[in-house]
PDBQT receptor file of N, H, CA, C and O in Angstrom, charges set to zero:
ATOM      1  N   MET A   1       3.213 -11.297   6.112  1.00  0.00    +0.000 N 
ATOM      2  CA  MET A   1       3.421 -11.530   4.354  1.00  0.00    +0.000 C 
ATOM      3  C   MET A   1       3.998 -10.544   3.796  1.00  0.00    +0.000 C 
ATOM      4  O   MET A   1       3.692  -9.353   3.844  1.00  0.00    +0.000 OA
ATOM      5  N   ASN A   2       4.944 -11.113   3.195  1.00  0.00    +0.000 N 
ATOM      6  H   ASN A   2       5.193 -12.081   3.156  1.00  0.00    +0.000 HD
ATOM      7  CA  ASN A   2       6.109 -10.168   2.359  1.00  0.00    +0.000 C 
ATOM      8  C   ASN A   2       5.431  -9.963   0.911  1.00  0.00    +0.000 C 
ATOM      9  O   ASN A   2       5.094 -10.974   0.295  1.00  0.00    +0.000 OA
ATOM     10  N   LEU A   3       5.280  -9.056   0.509  1.00  0.00    +0.000 N 
ATOM     11  H   LEU A   3       5.554  -8.235   1.009  1.00  0.00    +0.000 HD
ATOM     12  CA  LEU A   3       4.761  -8.534  -0.943  1.00  0.00    +0.000 C 
ATOM     13  C   LEU A   3       5.816  -8.673  -2.077  1.00  0.00    +0.000 C 
ATOM     14  O   LEU A   3       6.924  -8.153  -1.942  1.00  0.00    +0.000 OA
ATOM     15  N   ASN A   4       5.517  -9.297  -3.073  1.00  0.00    +0.000 N 
ATOM     16  H   ASN A   4       4.617  -9.720  -3.182  1.00  0.00    +0.000 HD
ATOM     17  CA  ASN A   4       6.376  -9.291  -3.856  1.00  0.00    +0.000 C 
ATOM     18  C   ASN A   4       5.923  -8.518  -5.430  1.00  0.00    +0.000 C 
ATOM     19  O   ASN A   4       5.170  -7.543  -5.417  1.00  0.00    +0.000 OA
ATOM     20  N   VAL A   5       6.417  -9.019  -6.604  1.00  0.00    +0.000 N 
ATOM     21  H   VAL A   5       7.028  -9.811  -6.614  1.00  0.00    +0.000 HD
ATOM     22  CA  VAL A   5       5.812  -8.239  -7.680  1.00  0.00    +0.000 C 
ATOM     23  C   VAL A   5       4.535  -8.928  -7.826  1.00  0.00    +0.000 C 
ATOM     24  O   VAL A   5       3.493  -8.285  -7.702  1.00  0.00    +0.000 OA
ATOM     25  N   LEU A   6       4.516 -10.333  -8.110  1.00  0.00    +0.000 N 
ATOM     26  H   LEU A   6       5.362 -10.856  -8.210  1.00  0.00    +0.000 HD
ATOM     27  CA  LEU A   6       3.535 -11.218  -8.506  1.00  0.00    +0.000 C 
ATOM     28  C   LEU A   6       2.266 -10.935  -7.482  1.00  0.00    +0.000 C 
ATOM     29  O   LEU A   6       1.097 -10.701  -7.790  1.00  0.00    +0.000 OA
ATOM     30  N   LYS A   7       2.803 -11.021  -6.299  1.00  0.00    +0.000 N 
ATOM     31  H   LYS A   7       3.753 -11.211  -6.049  1.00  0.00    +0.000 HD
ATOM     32  CA  LYS A   7       1.446 -10.558  -5.243  1.00  0.00    +0.000 C 
ATOM     33  C   LYS A   7       0.773  -9.511  -5.603  1.00  0.00    +0.000 C 
ATOM     34  O   LYS A   7      -0.399  -9.554  -5.978  1.00  0.00    +0.000 OA
ATOM     35  N   ILE A   8       1.599  -8.285  -5.499  1.00  0.00    +0.000 N 
ATOM     36  H   ILE A   8       2.551  -8.249  -5.194  1.00  0.00    +0.000 HD
ATOM     37  CA  ILE A   8       0.995  -6.928  -6.014  1.00  0.00    +0.000 C 
ATOM     38  C   ILE A   8       0.336  -6.649  -7.094  1.00  0.00    +0.000 C 
ATOM     39  O   ILE A   8      -0.671  -5.943  -7.046  1.00  0.00    +0.000 OA
ATOM     40  N   ASN A   9       0.894  -7.261  -8.451  1.00  0.00    +0.000 N 
ATOM     41  H   ASN A   9       1.712  -7.835  -8.490  1.00  0.00    +0.000 HD
ATOM     42  CA  ASN A   9      -0.083  -6.956  -9.459  1.00  0.00    +0.000 C 
ATOM     43  C   ASN A   9      -1.298  -7.956  -9.625  1.00  0.00    +0.000 C 
ATOM     44  O   ASN A   9      -1.982  -7.964 -10.649  1.00  0.00    +0.000 OA
ATOM     45  N   GLY A  10      -1.500  -8.722  -8.650  1.00  0.00    +0.000 N 
ATOM     46  H   GLY A  10      -0.944  -8.716  -7.819  1.00  0.00    +0.000 HD
ATOM     47  CA  GLY A  10      -2.407  -9.738  -8.422  1.00  0.00    +0.000 C 
ATOM     48  C   GLY A  10      -3.463  -9.179  -7.647  1.00  0.00    +0.000 C 
ATOM     49  O   GLY A  10      -4.543  -9.765  -7.560  1.00  0.00    +0.000 OA
ATOM     50  N   LEU A  11      -3.129  -7.535  -6.783  1.00  0.00    +0.000 N 
ATOM     51  H   LEU A  11      -2.252  -7.059  -6.854  1.00  0.00    +0.000 HD
ATOM     52  CA  LEU A  11      -4.096  -7.521  -6.025  1.00  0.00    +0.000 C 
ATOM     53  C   LEU A  11      -4.941  -6.522  -6.666  1.00  0.00    +0.000 C 
ATOM     54  O   LEU A  11      -4.493  -5.730  -7.495  1.00  0.00    +0.000 OA
ATOM     55  N   LYS A  12      -6.485  -6.557  -6.191  1.00  0.00    +0.000 N 
ATOM     56  H   LYS A  12      -6.849  -7.201  -5.517  1.00  0.00    +0.000 HD
ATOM     57  CA  LYS A  12      -7.512  -6.001  -6.735  1.00  0.00    +0.000 C 
ATOM     58  C   LYS A  12      -8.176  -5.029  -5.423  1.00  0.00    +0.000 C 
ATOM     59  O   LYS A  12      -7.959  -5.335  -4.251  1.00  0.00    +0.000 OA
ATOM     60  N   HIS A  13      -8.858  -4.039  -5.746  1.00  0.00    +0.000 N 
ATOM     61  H   HIS A  13      -9.034  -3.790  -6.699  1.00  0.00    +0.000 HD
ATOM     62  CA  HIS A  13      -9.957  -3.695  -4.709  1.00  0.00    +0.000 C 
ATOM     63  C   HIS A  13     -11.238  -4.540  -4.935  1.00  0.00    +0.000 C 
ATOM     64  O   HIS A  13     -11.556  -4.883  -6.074  1.00  0.00    +0.000 OA
ATOM     65  N   SER A  14     -12.008  -4.890  -3.792  1.00  0.00    +0.000 N 
ATOM     66  H   SER A  14     -11.750  -4.612  -2.867  1.00  0.00    +0.000 HD
ATOM     67  CA  SER A  14     -12.776  -6.319  -3.528  1.00  0.00    +0.000 C 
ATOM     68  C   SER A  14     -13.949  -5.034  -4.414  1.00  0.00    +0.000 C 
ATOM     69  O   SER A  14     -14.529  -5.507  -5.391  1.00  0.00    +0.000 OA
ATOM     70  N   GLY A  15     -14.156  -4.037  -4.195  1.00  0.00    +0.000 N 
ATOM     71  H   GLY A  15     -13.685  -3.653  -3.401  1.00  0.00    +0.000 HD
ATOM     72  CA  GLY A  15     -15.320  -3.410  -4.790  1.00  0.00    +0.000 C 
ATOM     73  C   GLY A  15     -16.678  -3.274  -3.877  1.00  0.00    +0.000 C 
ATOM     74  O   GLY A  15     -17.756  -2.828  -4.271  1.00  0.00    +0.000 OA
ATOM     75  N   THR A  16     -16.406  -3.705  -2.722  1.00  0.00    +0.000 N 
ATOM     76  H   THR A  16     -15.531  -4.067  -2.402  1.00  0.00    +0.000 HD
ATOM     77  CA  THR A  16     -17.650  -4.080  -1.502  1.00  0.00    +0.000 C 
ATOM     78  C   THR A  16     -17.369  -2.553  -0.704  1.00  0.00    +0.000 C 
ATOM     79  O   THR A  16     -18.382  -2.263  -0.069  1.00  0.00    +0.000 OA
ATOM     80  N   SER A  17     -16.571  -1.779  -0.597  1.00  0.00    +0.000 N 
ATOM     81  H   SER A  17     -15.747  -2.015  -1.113  1.00  0.00    +0.000 HD
ATOM     82  CA  SER A  17     -16.595  -0.818   0.121  1.00  0.00    +0.000 C 
ATOM     83  C   SER A  17     -15.795   0.469  -0.691  1.00  0.00    +0.000 C 
ATOM     84  O   SER A  17     -14.985   0.117  -1.549  1.00  0.00    +0.000 OA
ATOM     85  N   SER A  18     -15.944   1.652  -0.509  1.00  0.00    +0.000 N 
ATOM     86  H   SER A  18     -16.603   1.938   0.187  1.00  0.00    +0.000 HD
ATOM     87  CA  SER A  18     -15.229   3.051  -1.020  1.00  0.00    +0.000 C 
ATOM     88  C   SER A  18     -13.985   3.062  -0.098  1.00  0.00    +0.000 C 
ATOM     89  O   SER A  18     -13.183   3.993  -0.159  1.00  0.00    +0.000 OA
ATOM     90  N   LYS A  19     -13.828   2.033   0.751  1.00  0.00    +0.000 N 
ATOM     91  H   LYS A  19     -14.480   1.276   0.801  1.00  0.00    +0.000 HD
ATOM     92  CA  LYS A  19     -12.432   2.516   1.847  1.00  0.00    +0.000 C 
ATOM     93  C   LYS A  19     -11.217   2.013   0.844  1.00  0.00    +0.000 C 
ATOM     94  O   LYS A  19     -11.368   1.586  -0.302  1.00  0.00    +0.000 OA
ATOM     95  N   VAL A  20     -10.223   2.139   1.421  1.00  0.00    +0.000 N 
ATOM     96  H   VAL A  20     -10.101   2.485   2.351  1.00  0.00    +0.000 HD
ATOM     97  CA  VAL A  20      -8.966   1.914   1.024  1.00  0.00    +0.000 C 
ATOM     98  C   VAL A  20      -8.729   0.650   1.740  1.00  0.00    +0.000 C 
ATOM     99  O   VAL A  20      -9.339   0.321   2.757  1.00  0.00    +0.000 OA
ATOM    100  N   GLU A  21      -7.596  -0.206   1.022  1.00  0.00    +0.000 N 
ATOM    101  H   GLU A  21      -7.100   0.061   0.196  1.00  0.00    +0.000 HD
ATOM    102  CA  GLU A  21      -7.649  -1.677   1.434  1.00  0.00    +0.000 C 
ATOM    103  C   GLU A  21      -6.258  -1.772   1.830  1.00  0.00    +0.000 C 
ATOM    104  O   GLU A  21      -5.531  -1.959   0.855  1.00  0.00    +0.000 OA
ATOM    105  N   PRO A  22      -5.721  -1.714   2.806  1.00  0.00    +0.000 N 
ATOM    106  CA  PRO A  22      -4.442  -2.076   3.186  1.00  0.00    +0.000 C 
ATOM    107  C   PRO A  22      -3.623  -3.277   3.203  1.00  0.00    +0.000 C 
ATOM    108  O   PRO A  22      -4.179  -4.183   3.824  1.00  0.00    +0.000 OA
ATOM    109  N   TYR A  23      -2.538  -3.572   2.750  1.00  0.00    +0.000 N 
ATOM    110  H   TYR A  23      -2.086  -2.837   2.245  1.00  0.00    +0.000 HD
ATOM    111  CA  TYR A  23      -1.818  -4.914   2.686  1.00  0.00    +0.000 C 
ATOM    112  C   TYR A  23      -0.797  -4.451   3.165  1.00  0.00    +0.000 C 
ATOM    113  O   TYR A  23      -0.334  -3.403   2.716  1.00  0.00    +0.000 OA
ATOM    114  N   SER A  24      -0.148  -5.187   4.288  1.00  0.00    +0.000 N 
ATOM    115  H   SER A  24      -0.524  -6.038   4.654  1.00  0.00    +0.000 HD
ATOM    116  CA  SER A  24       1.121  -5.178   5.171  1.00  0.00    +0.000 C 
ATOM    117  C   SER A  24       2.224  -5.971   4.514  1.00  0.00    +0.000 C 
ATOM    118  O   SER A  24       2.090  -7.106   4.056  1.00  0.00    +0.000 OA
ATOM    119  N   ASP A  25       3.363  -5.230   4.518  1.00  0.00    +0.000 N 
ATOM    120  H   ASP A  25       3.472  -4.309   4.891  1.00  0.00    +0.000 HD
ATOM    121  CA  ASP A  25       4.612  -6.121   3.909  1.00  0.00    +0.000 C 
ATOM    122  C   ASP A  25       5.463  -6.064   5.235  1.00  0.00    +0.000 C 
ATOM    123  O   ASP A  25       6.672  -6.153   5.021  1.00  0.00    +0.000 OA
ATOM    124  N   GLY A  26       5.167  -5.960   6.307  1.00  0.00    +0.000 N 
ATOM    125  H   GLY A  26       4.185  -5.888   6.480  1.00  0.00    +0.000 HD
ATOM    126  CA  GLY A  26       5.852  -5.478   7.225  1.00  0.00    +0.000 C 
ATOM    127  C   GLY A  26       6.376  -4.502   7.823  1.00  0.00    +0.000 C 
ATOM    128  O   GLY A  26       6.504  -3.525   7.085  1.00  0.00    +0.000 OA
ATOM    129  N   ASN A  27       6.845  -4.318   9.180  1.00  0.00    +0.000 N 
ATOM    130  H   ASN A  27       6.741  -5.112   9.779  1.00  0.00    +0.000 HD
ATOM    131  CA  ASN A  27       7.718  -3.192   9.850  1.00  0.00    +0.000 C 
ATOM    132  C   ASN A  27       6.970  -1.777   9.666  1.00  0.00    +0.000 C 
ATOM    133  O   ASN A  27       7.703  -0.793   9.763  1.00  0.00    +0.000 OA
ATOM    134  N   GLY A  28       5.516  -1.535   9.395  1.00  0.00    +0.000 N 
ATOM    135  H   GLY A  28       4.920  -2.335   9.315  1.00  0.00    +0.000 HD
ATOM    136  CA  GLY A  28       4.819  -0.572   9.268  1.00  0.00    +0.000 C 
ATOM    137  C   GLY A  28       4.412  -0.140   7.840  1.00  0.00    +0.000 C 
ATOM    138  O   GLY A  28       3.534   0.659   7.514  1.00  0.00    +0.000 OA
ATOM    139  N   LEU A  29       5.300  -0.895   7.023  1.00  0.00    +0.000 N 
ATOM    140  H   LEU A  29       6.013  -1.544   7.287  1.00  0.00    +0.000 HD
ATOM    141  CA  LEU A  29       4.850  -0.586   5.469  1.00  0.00    +0.000 C 
ATOM    142  C   LEU A  29       3.946  -1.366   4.657  1.00  0.00    +0.000 C 
ATOM    143  O   LEU A  29       4.068  -2.575   4.457  1.00  0.00    +0.000 OA
ATOM    144  N   PHE A  30       2.925  -0.537   4.144  1.00  0.00    +0.000 N 
ATOM    145  H   PHE A  30       2.826   0.444   4.307  1.00  0.00    +0.000 HD
ATOM    146  CA  PHE A  30       1.880  -0.788   3.669  1.00  0.00    +0.000 C 
ATOM    147  C   PHE A  30       1.517  -0.635   2.550  1.00  0.00    +0.000 C 
ATOM    148  O   PHE A  30       1.767   0.529   2.237  1.00  0.00    +0.000 OA
ATOM    149  N   LEU A  31       0.826  -1.433   1.347  1.00  0.00    +0.000 N 
ATOM    150  H   LEU A  31       0.623  -2.378   1.602  1.00  0.00    +0.000 HD
ATOM    151  CA  LEU A  31       0.155  -1.037  -0.344  1.00  0.00    +0.000 C 
ATOM    152  C   LEU A  31      -1.177  -0.649  -0.008  1.00  0.00    +0.000 C 
ATOM    153  O   LEU A  31      -1.967  -1.416   0.543  1.00  0.00    +0.000 OA
ATOM    154  N   LEU A  32      -1.439   0.520  -0.327  1.00  0.00    +0.000 N 
ATOM    155  H   LEU A  32      -0.797   1.143  -0.775  1.00  0.00    +0.000 HD
ATOM    156  CA  LEU A  32      -2.826   0.592  -0.110  1.00  0.00    +0.000 C 
ATOM    157  C   LEU A  32      -3.368   0.425  -1.659  1.00  0.00    +0.000 C 
ATOM    158  O   LEU A  32      -2.772   0.783  -2.675  1.00  0.00    +0.000 OA
ATOM    159  N   VAL A  33      -4.646  -0.207  -1.568  1.00  0.00    +0.000 N 
ATOM    160  H   VAL A  33      -5.131  -0.497  -0.743  1.00  0.00    +0.000 HD
ATOM    161  CA  VAL A  33      -5.234  -0.439  -2.642  1.00  0.00    +0.000 C 
ATOM    162  C   VAL A  33      -6.549   0.462  -2.686  1.00  0.00    +0.000 C 
ATOM    163  O   VAL A  33      -7.433   0.242  -1.857  1.00  0.00    +0.000 OA
ATOM    164  N   HIS A  34      -6.712   1.569  -3.729  1.00  0.00    +0.000 N 
ATOM    165  H   HIS A  34      -5.995   1.747  -4.403  1.00  0.00    +0.000 HD
ATOM    166  CA  HIS A  34      -7.946   2.335  -3.617  1.00  0.00    +0.000 C 
ATOM    167  C   HIS A  34      -8.933   1.680  -4.641  1.00  0.00    +0.000 C 
ATOM    168  O   HIS A  34      -8.715   0.835  -5.510  1.00  0.00    +0.000 OA
ATOM    169  N   PRO A  35     -10.354   2.474  -4.193  1.00  0.00    +0.000 N 
ATOM    170  CA  PRO A  35     -11.465   1.531  -4.934  1.00  0.00    +0.000 C 
ATOM    171  C   PRO A  35     -11.222   1.999  -6.404  1.00  0.00    +0.000 C 
ATOM    172  O   PRO A  35     -12.251   1.870  -7.068  1.00  0.00    +0.000 OA
ATOM    173  N   SER A  36     -10.238   2.471  -7.064  1.00  0.00    +0.000 N 
ATOM    174  H   SER A  36      -9.402   2.576  -6.525  1.00  0.00    +0.000 HD
ATOM    175  CA  SER A  36      -9.924   2.960  -8.444  1.00  0.00    +0.000 C 
ATOM    176  C   SER A  36      -9.026   1.965  -8.867  1.00  0.00    +0.000 C 
ATOM    177  O   SER A  36      -8.643   1.998 -10.036  1.00  0.00    +0.000 OA
ATOM    178  N   SER A  37      -8.530   0.869  -7.923  1.00  0.00    +0.000 N 
ATOM    179  H   SER A  37      -8.841   0.842  -6.973  1.00  0.00    +0.000 HD
ATOM    180  CA  SER A  37      -7.321  -0.593  -8.336  1.00  0.00    +0.000 C 
ATOM    181  C   SER A  37      -5.984   0.498  -8.379  1.00  0.00    +0.000 C 
ATOM    182  O   SER A  37      -4.965  -0.074  -8.765  1.00  0.00    +0.000 OA
ATOM    183  N   ALA A  38      -5.808   1.830  -8.084  1.00  0.00    +0.000 N 
ATOM    184  H   ALA A  38      -6.636   2.294  -7.770  1.00  0.00    +0.000 HD
ATOM    185  CA  ALA A  38      -4.408   2.399  -8.019  1.00  0.00    +0.000 C 
ATOM    186  C   ALA A  38      -3.877   2.012  -6.638  1.00  0.00    +0.000 C 
ATOM    187  O   ALA A  38      -4.615   1.897  -5.659  1.00  0.00    +0.000 OA
ATOM    188  N   LYS A  39      -2.518   1.812  -6.615  1.00  0.00    +0.000 N 
ATOM    189  H   LYS A  39      -1.919   1.905  -7.410  1.00  0.00    +0.000 HD
ATOM    190  CA  LYS A  39      -1.849   1.329  -5.333  1.00  0.00    +0.000 C 
ATOM    191  C   LYS A  39      -0.639   2.532  -4.886  1.00  0.00    +0.000 C 
ATOM    192  O   LYS A  39      -0.082   3.284  -5.685  1.00  0.00    +0.000 OA
ATOM    193  N   THR A  40      -0.452   2.492  -3.677  1.00  0.00    +0.000 N 
ATOM    194  H   THR A  40      -0.904   1.881  -3.028  1.00  0.00    +0.000 HD
ATOM    195  CA  THR A  40       0.480   3.551  -2.955  1.00  0.00    +0.000 C 
ATOM    196  C   THR A  40       0.812   2.700  -1.938  1.00  0.00    +0.000 C 
ATOM    197  O   THR A  40       0.267   1.721  -1.427  1.00  0.00    +0.000 OA
ATOM    198  N   TRP A  41       1.831   3.296  -1.763  1.00  0.00    +0.000 N 
ATOM    199  H   TRP A  41       2.274   4.090  -2.178  1.00  0.00    +0.000 HD
ATOM    200  CA  TRP A  41       2.786   2.976  -0.323  1.00  0.00    +0.000 C 
ATOM    201  C   TRP A  41       2.619   4.141   0.702  1.00  0.00    +0.000 C 
ATOM    202  O   TRP A  41       2.787   5.357   0.599  1.00  0.00    +0.000 OA
ATOM    203  N   GLN A  42       2.136   3.143   1.966  1.00  0.00    +0.000 N 
ATOM    204  H   GLN A  42       2.000   2.156   2.049  1.00  0.00    +0.000 HD
ATOM    205  CA  GLN A  42       2.294   4.193   2.957  1.00  0.00    +0.000 C 
ATOM    206  C   GLN A  42       3.185   3.389   4.090  1.00  0.00    +0.000 C 
ATOM    207  O   GLN A  42       3.259   2.170   4.247  1.00  0.00    +0.000 OA
ATOM    208  N   LEU A  43       3.825   4.419   4.816  1.00  0.00    +0.000 N 
ATOM    209  H   LEU A  43       3.765   5.409   4.688  1.00  0.00    +0.000 HD
ATOM    210  CA  LEU A  43       4.741   3.976   5.831  1.00  0.00    +0.000 C 
ATOM    211  C   LEU A  43       3.977   4.208   7.219  1.00  0.00    +0.000 C 
ATOM    212  O   LEU A  43       3.144   5.093   7.022  1.00  0.00    +0.000 OA
ATOM    213  N   ARG A  44       3.935   3.804   8.419  1.00  0.00    +0.000 N 
ATOM    214  H   ARG A  44       4.611   3.085   8.578  1.00  0.00    +0.000 HD
ATOM    215  CA  ARG A  44       3.161   3.991   9.621  1.00  0.00    +0.000 C 
ATOM    216  C   ARG A  44       4.160   3.693  10.603  1.00  0.00    +0.000 C 
ATOM    217  O   ARG A  44       4.802   2.645  10.662  1.00  0.00    +0.000 OA
ATOM    218  N   TYR A  45       4.271   4.887  11.532  1.00  0.00    +0.000 N 
ATOM    219  H   TYR A  45       3.750   5.739  11.484  1.00  0.00    +0.000 HD
ATOM    220  CA  TYR A  45       5.292   4.887  12.503  1.00  0.00    +0.000 C 
ATOM    221  C   TYR A  45       4.907   5.367  13.721  1.00  0.00    +0.000 C 
ATOM    222  O   TYR A  45       3.750   5.711  13.961  1.00  0.00    +0.000 OA
ATOM    223  N   THR A  46       6.069   5.426  14.738  1.00  0.00    +0.000 N 
ATOM    224  H   THR A  46       7.009   5.147  14.543  1.00  0.00    +0.000 HD
ATOM    225  CA  THR A  46       5.824   5.964  15.848  1.00  0.00    +0.000 C 
ATOM    226  C   THR A  46       6.948   6.700  16.335  1.00  0.00    +0.000 C 
ATOM    227  O   THR A  46       8.023   6.100  16.329  1.00  0.00    +0.000 OA
ATOM    228  N   PHE A  47       6.918   8.024  16.810  1.00  0.00    +0.000 N 
ATOM    229  H   PHE A  47       6.045   8.511  16.815  1.00  0.00    +0.000 HD
ATOM    230  CA  PHE A  47       7.861   8.833  16.893  1.00  0.00    +0.000 C 
ATOM    231  C   PHE A  47       7.476   9.645  18.589  1.00  0.00    +0.000 C 
ATOM    232  O   PHE A  47       6.380  10.136  18.858  1.00  0.00    +0.000 OA
ATOM    233  N   GLN A  48       8.448   9.612  19.362  1.00  0.00    +0.000 N 
ATOM    234  H   GLN A  48       9.339   9.213  19.143  1.00  0.00    +0.000 HD
ATOM    235  CA  GLN A  48       7.934  10.127  20.714  1.00  0.00    +0.000 C 
ATOM    236  C   GLN A  48       6.831  10.111  21.271  1.00  0.00    +0.000 C 
ATOM    237  O   GLN A  48       6.380  11.114  21.826  1.00  0.00    +0.000 OA
ATOM    238  N   GLY A  49       5.993   8.590  21.206  1.00  0.00    +0.000 N 
ATOM    239  H   GLY A  49       6.360   7.776  20.756  1.00  0.00    +0.000 HD
ATOM    240  CA  GLY A  49       4.752   8.119  21.433  1.00  0.00    +0.000 C 
ATOM    241  C   GLY A  49       3.570   8.248  20.780  1.00  0.00    +0.000 C 
ATOM    242  O   GLY A  49       2.559   7.603  21.059  1.00  0.00    +0.000 OA
ATOM    243  N   LYS A  50       3.692   9.341  19.625  1.00  0.00    +0.000 N 
ATOM    244  H   LYS A  50       4.513   9.865  19.399  1.00  0.00    +0.000 HD
ATOM    245  CA  LYS A  50       2.617   9.251  18.597  1.00  0.00    +0.000 C 
ATOM    246  C   LYS A  50       3.077   8.992  17.363  1.00  0.00    +0.000 C 
ATOM    247  O   LYS A  50       4.198   8.971  16.855  1.00  0.00    +0.000 OA
ATOM    248  N   ARG A  51       1.773   8.762  16.912  1.00  0.00    +0.000 N 
ATOM    249  H   ARG A  51       0.862   8.779  17.325  1.00  0.00    +0.000 HD
ATOM    250  CA  ARG A  51       1.496   7.914  15.553  1.00  0.00    +0.000 C 
ATOM    251  C   ARG A  51       1.652   8.577  14.054  1.00  0.00    +0.000 C 
ATOM    252  O   ARG A  51       0.816   9.442  13.793  1.00  0.00    +0.000 OA
ATOM    253  N   GLY A  52       2.345   8.360  13.330  1.00  0.00    +0.000 N 
ATOM    254  H   GLY A  52       3.024   7.657  13.541  1.00  0.00    +0.000 HD
ATOM    255  CA  GLY A  52       2.046   9.036  11.946  1.00  0.00    +0.000 C 
ATOM    256  C   GLY A  52       1.926   8.298  10.711  1.00  0.00    +0.000 C 
ATOM    257  O   GLY A  52       2.006   7.071  10.770  1.00  0.00    +0.000 OA
ATOM    258  N   LYS A  53       1.758   8.825   9.686  1.00  0.00    +0.000 N 
ATOM    259  H   LYS A  53       1.693   9.822   9.638  1.00  0.00    +0.000 HD
ATOM    260  CA  LYS A  53       1.745   8.107   8.620  1.00  0.00    +0.000 C 
ATOM    261  C   LYS A  53       2.262   8.874   7.221  1.00  0.00    +0.000 C 
ATOM    262  O   LYS A  53       1.745   9.978   7.048  1.00  0.00    +0.000 OA
ATOM    263  N   ILE A  54       3.152   8.460   6.268  1.00  0.00    +0.000 N 
ATOM    264  H   ILE A  54       3.572   7.563   6.409  1.00  0.00    +0.000 HD
ATOM    265  CA  ILE A  54       3.957   8.982   5.466  1.00  0.00    +0.000 C 
ATOM    266  C   ILE A  54       3.554   8.345   4.282  1.00  0.00    +0.000 C 
ATOM    267  O   ILE A  54       3.776   7.134   4.297  1.00  0.00    +0.000 OA
ATOM    268  N   LYS A  55       2.935   8.862   3.070  1.00  0.00    +0.000 N 
ATOM    269  H   LYS A  55       2.755   9.845   3.058  1.00  0.00    +0.000 HD
ATOM    270  CA  LYS A  55       2.930   8.388   1.886  1.00  0.00    +0.000 C 
ATOM    271  C   LYS A  55       4.224   8.168   1.124  1.00  0.00    +0.000 C 
ATOM    272  O   LYS A  55       4.852   9.213   0.955  1.00  0.00    +0.000 OA
ATOM    273  N   VAL A  56       4.772   7.095   0.631  1.00  0.00    +0.000 N 
ATOM    274  H   VAL A  56       4.261   6.246   0.768  1.00  0.00    +0.000 HD
ATOM    275  CA  VAL A  56       5.928   6.933   0.073  1.00  0.00    +0.000 C 
ATOM    276  C   VAL A  56       6.015   6.664  -1.324  1.00  0.00    +0.000 C 
ATOM    277  O   VAL A  56       5.573   5.688  -1.929  1.00  0.00    +0.000 OA
ATOM    278  N   GLY A  57       6.894   8.054  -1.942  1.00  0.00    +0.000 N 
ATOM    279  H   GLY A  57       7.253   8.847  -1.451  1.00  0.00    +0.000 HD
ATOM    280  CA  GLY A  57       6.614   8.215  -3.354  1.00  0.00    +0.000 C 
ATOM    281  C   GLY A  57       5.688   9.047  -3.906  1.00  0.00    +0.000 C 
ATOM    282  O   GLY A  57       4.649   9.084  -3.247  1.00  0.00    +0.000 OA
ATOM    283  N   ASP A  58       5.699   9.762  -4.931  1.00  0.00    +0.000 N 
ATOM    284  H   ASP A  58       6.543   9.732  -5.466  1.00  0.00    +0.000 HD
ATOM    285  CA  ASP A  58       4.506  11.009  -5.362  1.00  0.00    +0.000 C 
ATOM    286  C   ASP A  58       3.715  10.096  -6.560  1.00  0.00    +0.000 C 
ATOM    287  O   ASP A  58       2.767  10.597  -7.166  1.00  0.00    +0.000 OA
ATOM    288  N   ARG A  59       4.040   9.137  -6.762  1.00  0.00    +0.000 N 
ATOM    289  H   ARG A  59       4.810   8.731  -6.270  1.00  0.00    +0.000 HD
ATOM    290  CA  ARG A  59       3.074   8.267  -7.771  1.00  0.00    +0.000 C 
ATOM    291  C   ARG A  59       2.417   7.232  -7.389  1.00  0.00    +0.000 C 
ATOM    292  O   ARG A  59       2.886   6.634  -6.420  1.00  0.00    +0.000 OA
ATOM    293  N   PRO A  60       1.238   6.740  -7.970  1.00  0.00    +0.000 N 
ATOM    294  CA  PRO A  60       0.803   5.153  -7.956  1.00  0.00    +0.000 C 
ATOM    295  C   PRO A  60       1.764   4.139  -8.111  1.00  0.00    +0.000 C 
ATOM    296  O   PRO A  60       2.566   4.251  -9.038  1.00  0.00    +0.000 OA
ATOM    297  N   TYR A  61       1.816   3.240  -7.416  1.00  0.00    +0.000 N 
ATOM    298  H   TYR A  61       1.165   3.149  -6.662  1.00  0.00    +0.000 HD
ATOM    299  CA  TYR A  61       2.713   1.543  -7.644  1.00  0.00    +0.000 C 
ATOM    300  C   TYR A  61       2.456   1.308  -9.363  1.00  0.00    +0.000 C 
ATOM    301  O   TYR A  61       1.350   1.048  -9.837  1.00  0.00    +0.000 OA
ATOM    302  N   SER A  62       3.526   1.437 -10.043  1.00  0.00    +0.000 N 
ATOM    303  H   SER A  62       4.424   1.649  -9.658  1.00  0.00    +0.000 HD
ATOM    304  CA  SER A  62       3.328   0.543 -11.118  1.00  0.00    +0.000 C 
ATOM    305  C   SER A  62       4.776  -0.437 -11.319  1.00  0.00    +0.000 C 
ATOM    306  O   SER A  62       5.829  -0.066 -10.802  1.00  0.00    +0.000 OA
ATOM    307  N   TRP A  63       4.717  -1.332 -11.882  1.00  0.00    +0.000 N 
ATOM    308  H   TRP A  63       3.861  -1.633 -12.302  1.00  0.00    +0.000 HD
ATOM    309  CA  TRP A  63       5.755  -2.190 -12.219  1.00  0.00    +0.000 C 
ATOM    310  C   TRP A  63       6.299  -2.031 -13.683  1.00  0.00    +0.000 C 
ATOM    311  O   TRP A  63       5.440  -2.281 -14.529  1.00  0.00    +0.000 OA
ATOM    312  N   VAL A  64       7.425  -1.702 -14.136  1.00  0.00    +0.000 N 
ATOM    313  H   VAL A  64       8.123  -1.499 -13.448  1.00  0.00    +0.000 HD
ATOM    314  CA  VAL A  64       8.014  -1.460 -15.576  1.00  0.00    +0.000 C 
ATOM    315  C   VAL A  64       9.266  -2.513 -15.212  1.00  0.00    +0.000 C 
ATOM    316  O   VAL A  64       9.894  -2.714 -14.173  1.00  0.00    +0.000 OA
ATOM    317  N   ARG A  65       9.337  -3.118 -16.624  1.00  0.00    +0.000 N 
ATOM    318  H   ARG A  65       8.827  -2.954 -17.468  1.00  0.00    +0.000 HD
ATOM    319  CA  ARG A  65      10.363  -4.105 -16.857  1.00  0.00    +0.000 C 
ATOM    320  C   ARG A  65      11.054  -3.911 -17.546  1.00  0.00    +0.000 C 
ATOM    321  O   ARG A  65      10.572  -3.574 -18.627  1.00  0.00    +0.000 OA
ATOM    322  N   ILE A  66      12.406  -3.957 -17.483  1.00  0.00    +0.000 N 
ATOM    323  H   ILE A  66      12.797  -4.230 -16.605  1.00  0.00    +0.000 HD
ATOM    324  CA  ILE A  66      13.431  -3.176 -18.165  1.00  0.00    +0.000 C 
ATOM    325  C   ILE A  66      14.309  -4.381 -18.865  1.00  0.00    +0.000 C 
ATOM    326  O   ILE A  66      15.295  -4.108 -19.550  1.00  0.00    +0.000 OA
TER     327      ILE A  66
């Protein structure tokens, strides 16, 4: 599922748990929706047989129209 601005802005945390809800954009890129409804990007990767995660960006996701 490729995420676009309309899909991302429509995502809300379900509120049924206190866990982060991930939404995949493909190739290891995920948008994480936190219980506070803040959204952050995460890249999951494998390097030399070991899995890792990298937070992408230093601020929660926000859409700014120019």
